[in-house]
C-alpha positions as CSV (number, residue, x, y, z in Angstrom):
1,M,74.3,58.5,6.4
2,I,71.2,59.4,8.5
3,K,68.9,57.4,6.2
4,K,71.4,54.4,6.4
5,G,71.4,54.6,10.3
6,F,67.6,54.8,10.4
7,S,67.5,51.6,8.3
8,Y,69.6,49.7,10.6
9,I,67.7,50.9,13.7
10,S,64.4,49.8,12.0
11,I,65.9,46.4,11.2
12,F,67.0,45.9,14.9
13,F,63.4,46.7,16.1
14,L,61.8,44.5,13.6
15,Y,64.0,41.7,14.8
16,L,62.9,42.5,18.5
17,I,59.2,42.4,17.3
18,S,59.8,39.1,15.4
19,L,60.8,37.5,18.8
20,L,57.2,37.7,20.1
21,P,54.9,34.8,19.6
22,L,52.6,35.0,16.6
23,V,49.5,34.9,18.8
24,L,50.6,38.2,20.3
25,L,51.6,39.7,17.0
26,H,48.1,38.9,15.7
27,F,46.6,40.7,18.7
28,F,48.7,43.8,17.9
29,A,47.7,43.5,14.2
30,R,44.0,43.8,15.1
31,L,44.9,47.0,17.0
32,M,46.7,48.3,14.0
33,Y,43.7,47.7,11.8
34,Y,41.5,50.5,13.3
35,P,43.9,53.5,12.8
36,L,45.0,52.1,9.4
37,Y,41.4,51.7,8.1
38,Y,39.5,54.5,9.9
39,L,42.1,57.1,10.9
40,F,44.7,57.0,8.1
41,G,42.5,55.3,5.4
42,Y,45.6,53.8,3.9
43,R,45.0,53.5,0.1
44,R,41.3,53.2,0.8
45,K,40.4,54.8,-2.5
46,V,42.6,52.4,-4.4
47,V,41.1,49.5,-2.6
48,R,37.5,50.6,-3.0
49,D,38.0,51.5,-6.7
50,N,39.7,48.0,-7.4
51,L,36.9,46.1,-5.7
52,L,34.2,48.0,-7.3
53,K,35.5,47.5,-10.8
54,S,36.4,43.9,-10.2
55,F,33.0,43.0,-8.8
56,P,30.5,45.2,-10.6
57,E,27.6,42.6,-9.7
58,K,28.2,43.1,-5.9
59,E,26.3,45.7,-3.8
60,L,28.2,48.4,-2.0
61,K,27.4,46.8,1.3
62,E,29.2,43.5,0.3
63,I,32.1,45.5,-1.2
64,I,32.7,47.4,2.1
65,K,32.7,44.0,4.0
66,I,35.4,42.6,1.7
67,E,37.3,45.8,2.0
68,K,37.3,45.7,5.9
69,T,38.2,42.1,5.8
70,F,41.2,42.8,3.5
71,Y,42.5,45.6,5.8
72,K,42.3,43.2,8.8
73,Y,44.2,40.6,6.7
74,L,46.7,43.3,5.6
75,T,47.7,43.9,9.2
76,D,48.0,40.2,9.9
77,L,50.2,39.9,6.7
78,I,52.5,42.7,8.0
79,V,53.2,41.0,11.4
80,E,53.4,37.5,9.8
81,I,56.2,38.8,7.4
82,I,58.0,40.3,10.4
83,K,57.8,37.0,12.2
84,M,59.5,35.3,9.2
85,Y,62.8,36.7,10.7
86,T,62.8,34.2,13.6
87,I,60.1,31.7,13.0
88,S,61.4,28.1,13.3
89,E,61.2,25.6,10.6
90,K,58.9,23.4,12.7
91,E,56.3,26.3,13.3
92,L,56.5,27.3,9.7
93,L,55.7,23.9,8.4
94,K,52.8,23.6,10.9
95,R,51.4,26.8,9.6
96,V,51.9,26.1,5.8
97,K,50.8,22.7,4.4
98,F,51.4,21.8,0.7
99,K,48.9,19.4,-1.1
100,N,50.1,17.4,-4.2
101,L,53.7,18.4,-4.0
102,D,54.5,14.9,-5.1
103,R,53.5,15.9,-8.6
104,V,56.5,18.2,-8.7
105,E,58.8,15.8,-6.9
106,A,58.0,13.2,-9.6
107,Y,59.8,15.5,-12.1
108,F,62.7,16.1,-9.8
109,N,63.1,12.2,-9.4
110,K,63.5,12.0,-13.2
111,G,66.2,14.8,-13.2
112,E,63.8,17.4,-14.7
113,S,63.0,20.9,-13.7
114,V,59.6,22.7,-13.4
115,L,58.1,26.2,-13.3
116,A,55.6,27.4,-10.8
117,C,53.4,30.5,-10.6
118,T,51.0,32.2,-8.2
119,G,49.7,35.7,-7.3
120,H,50.0,38.0,-4.4
121,Y,47.2,36.1,-2.6
122,G,47.2,35.0,1.0
123,N,50.6,35.1,2.7
124,W,52.7,34.4,-0.4
125,E,55.9,35.3,1.5
126,L,55.3,32.8,4.2
127,C,54.2,30.2,1.7
128,M,57.4,30.6,-0.5
129,L,59.5,30.4,2.7
130,A,57.9,27.0,3.5
131,L,58.4,25.9,0.0
132,G,62.1,26.1,0.4
133,A,61.9,23.8,3.4
134,S,59.5,21.4,1.6
135,L,61.2,20.7,-1.8
136,S,64.1,18.3,-2.4
137,A,65.4,20.6,-5.3
138,P,66.3,24.3,-5.1
139,A,63.5,26.8,-5.5
140,Y,64.4,30.1,-7.4
141,V,61.8,32.8,-6.7
142,I,61.7,35.6,-9.3
143,Y,61.2,39.1,-7.7
144,K,61.7,42.8,-8.0
145,P,64.5,44.1,-5.8
146,L,63.7,46.9,-3.2
147,N,65.3,50.4,-3.9
148,N,66.8,50.5,-0.3
149,N,69.9,48.3,-0.4
150,I,70.0,47.7,3.4
151,F,66.3,46.6,3.6
152,E,66.9,44.6,0.3
153,D,69.8,42.7,2.0
154,W,67.8,42.1,5.2
155,F,64.7,40.9,3.4
156,R,66.7,38.6,1.2
157,K,68.2,36.9,4.2
158,I,64.8,36.4,5.7
159,R,63.4,35.0,2.5
160,T,66.3,32.5,1.9
161,R,66.5,31.1,5.5
162,F,65.2,27.7,4.5
163,G,66.9,27.1,1.1
164,N,65.2,29.4,-1.4
165,R,67.2,31.4,-3.8
166,F,65.9,34.8,-5.0
167,V,66.6,36.0,-8.5
168,A,66.0,39.6,-9.8
169,M,63.5,39.6,-12.6
170,R,66.0,40.8,-15.2
171,Q,68.5,38.0,-14.3
172,T,65.9,35.2,-14.8
173,L,66.9,33.8,-18.1
174,R,70.6,33.9,-17.2
175,M,69.9,31.9,-14.1
176,V,67.7,29.4,-16.0
177,V,70.6,28.7,-18.3
178,A,73.1,28.5,-15.6
179,T,71.1,25.8,-13.7
180,K,69.8,23.9,-16.8
181,D,71.7,20.7,-15.8
182,T,70.2,20.5,-12.3
183,P,66.6,19.9,-11.3
184,T,65.1,23.2,-10.1
185,M,61.8,25.1,-9.6
186,F,61.6,28.7,-10.8
187,C,58.6,30.5,-9.2
188,F,56.9,33.4,-10.6
189,A,54.3,35.9,-8.9
190,S,52.8,36.8,-12.3
191,D,50.3,39.4,-11.2
192,Q,52.7,42.3,-11.0
193,T,52.2,45.3,-13.1
194,P,54.5,45.8,-16.1
195,T,55.7,49.1,-17.0
196,R,54.3,50.9,-20.0
197,E,57.5,49.9,-21.9
198,E,57.3,46.3,-20.8
199,T,53.6,46.0,-21.8
200,Q,53.3,43.6,-24.8
201,Y,50.0,41.9,-24.0
202,T,46.6,42.8,-22.4
203,L,43.8,40.4,-21.3
204,A,40.5,40.6,-19.5
205,F,41.1,39.9,-15.8
206,L,38.5,40.6,-13.1
207,N,36.3,42.5,-15.5
208,Q,39.0,44.8,-16.6
209,P,41.5,45.0,-19.5
210,T,44.8,44.2,-17.7
211,A,48.4,44.6,-18.9
212,V,50.5,41.5,-17.9
213,L,54.1,40.3,-17.9
214,L,55.0,37.4,-20.3
215,G,58.2,36.2,-18.6
216,L,56.7,32.9,-17.4
217,E,55.2,32.1,-20.8
218,K,58.4,32.9,-22.7
219,I,60.6,30.8,-20.4
220,A,58.1,27.9,-20.4
221,I,58.0,27.7,-24.2
222,Q,61.8,28.1,-24.5
223,T,62.5,25.3,-21.9
224,N,59.3,23.2,-22.3
225,R,59.3,22.9,-18.5
226,P,55.9,21.9,-17.0
227,I,54.2,24.7,-15.1
228,F,52.3,24.3,-11.8
229,Y,49.9,26.8,-10.2
230,F,50.0,27.3,-6.4
231,D,46.4,27.7,-5.3
232,V,46.7,29.4,-1.8
233,I,43.9,28.9,0.8
234,S,43.8,30.8,4.1
235,V,42.6,28.1,6.3
236,K,42.4,30.1,9.5
237,R,44.3,33.1,11.0
238,G,48.0,32.4,10.4
239,Y,47.5,28.9,8.7
240,Y,47.7,28.3,5.0
241,E,47.1,25.4,2.5
242,V,48.8,25.5,-0.9
243,D,47.5,23.2,-3.5
244,C,49.9,22.3,-6.4
245,L,47.8,22.3,-9.5
246,P,49.0,21.5,-13.1
247,L,48.6,24.6,-15.2
248,C,50.4,23.4,-18.4
249,L,52.5,20.2,-18.6
250,V,53.7,20.7,-22.3
251,P,54.2,24.4,-22.9
252,A,55.9,23.9,-26.3
253,A,52.6,22.6,-27.6
254,T,50.7,25.8,-26.7
255,E,49.8,28.7,-28.9
256,G,50.3,32.4,-28.5
257,H,49.5,33.7,-24.9
258,E,47.6,30.5,-24.1
259,I,49.7,29.9,-21.0
260,T,49.3,33.5,-19.8
261,D,45.5,33.4,-20.3
262,L,45.2,30.1,-18.4
263,L,47.3,31.4,-15.5
264,F,45.1,34.5,-15.0
265,K,41.9,32.3,-15.2
266,F,43.4,30.2,-12.4
267,L,44.2,33.3,-10.4
268,A,40.8,34.9,-11.0
269,K,39.1,31.7,-9.7
270,T,41.2,31.8,-6.5
271,I,40.4,35.4,-5.9
272,Q,36.7,35.0,-6.6
273,K,36.3,32.3,-4.0
274,E,37.7,34.5,-1.1
275,P,38.3,38.0,-2.4
276,A,39.7,39.6,0.7
277,Y,43.0,37.9,0.6
278,W,44.4,39.4,-2.6
279,L,46.5,42.5,-2.5
280,W,43.9,45.1,-3.4
281,S,46.0,48.0,-2.2
282,H,48.2,47.5,-5.2
283,R,47.4,49.8,-8.1
284,R,47.1,47.0,-10.4
285,W,45.3,48.8,-13.2
286,K,47.1,52.1,-13.1
287,L,48.0,51.8,-16.8
288,N,44.3,51.9,-17.6
289,C,44.1,55.3,-16.0
290,C,47.0,57.0,-18.0
């Protein structure tokens, strides 16, 4: 009961914070950076280790520069996600611009469905929220539910404010079948770490052997739906551009793991251009250590 009450109180205060203008939230985010990085050192060992192994060619000085930029961005990401609670559609679409979304709409106009993929790069949450307000067909986002049911319900309401539907990972195939007669987009954040039991395939990603999920590839081959990759660019603080790039338009014609290999090549290219905006605090390679 105490835990439940604390969750509701926390959500109330997050709502109040979300009412502040984003320019003020970004100011507080910069203040948060200093204790987060210098005082508490939140996951600094994980971040440093991930960066060193991903970019063995870079000198330590450059690694530390990327690391500090990442932590500054992490605090921005936190306040921008809180702002999603009350952000208007007008402001949202001013801050997130899509390029080449007409490539997807062309399939919708023919009554066909598509798949989309991206990684935890830039403000993926804000970009997915804007996607719901930008597409003519429903967007179903595949995700892992939170363990706290109260925060799970709250976060779901935020994420679906502008038309998105969120589907638990284990329910993906069922929902694909249920919507097969309606044009849709199913969106995958495919850089999540599988459990040891889920691991069926390992590839080379950022100079490391990496266990990956195969859900996108399996559904793409079964349905032969074209796949688009969302290449996210951080234009400036609080502003993003998302380029809709064709990744594989005829999945049924591919061979084993070709789609998954291609996806991680696209993602690696995105990260290598501006490394600081990927989620380096995630223990992405924890299976390599066990």
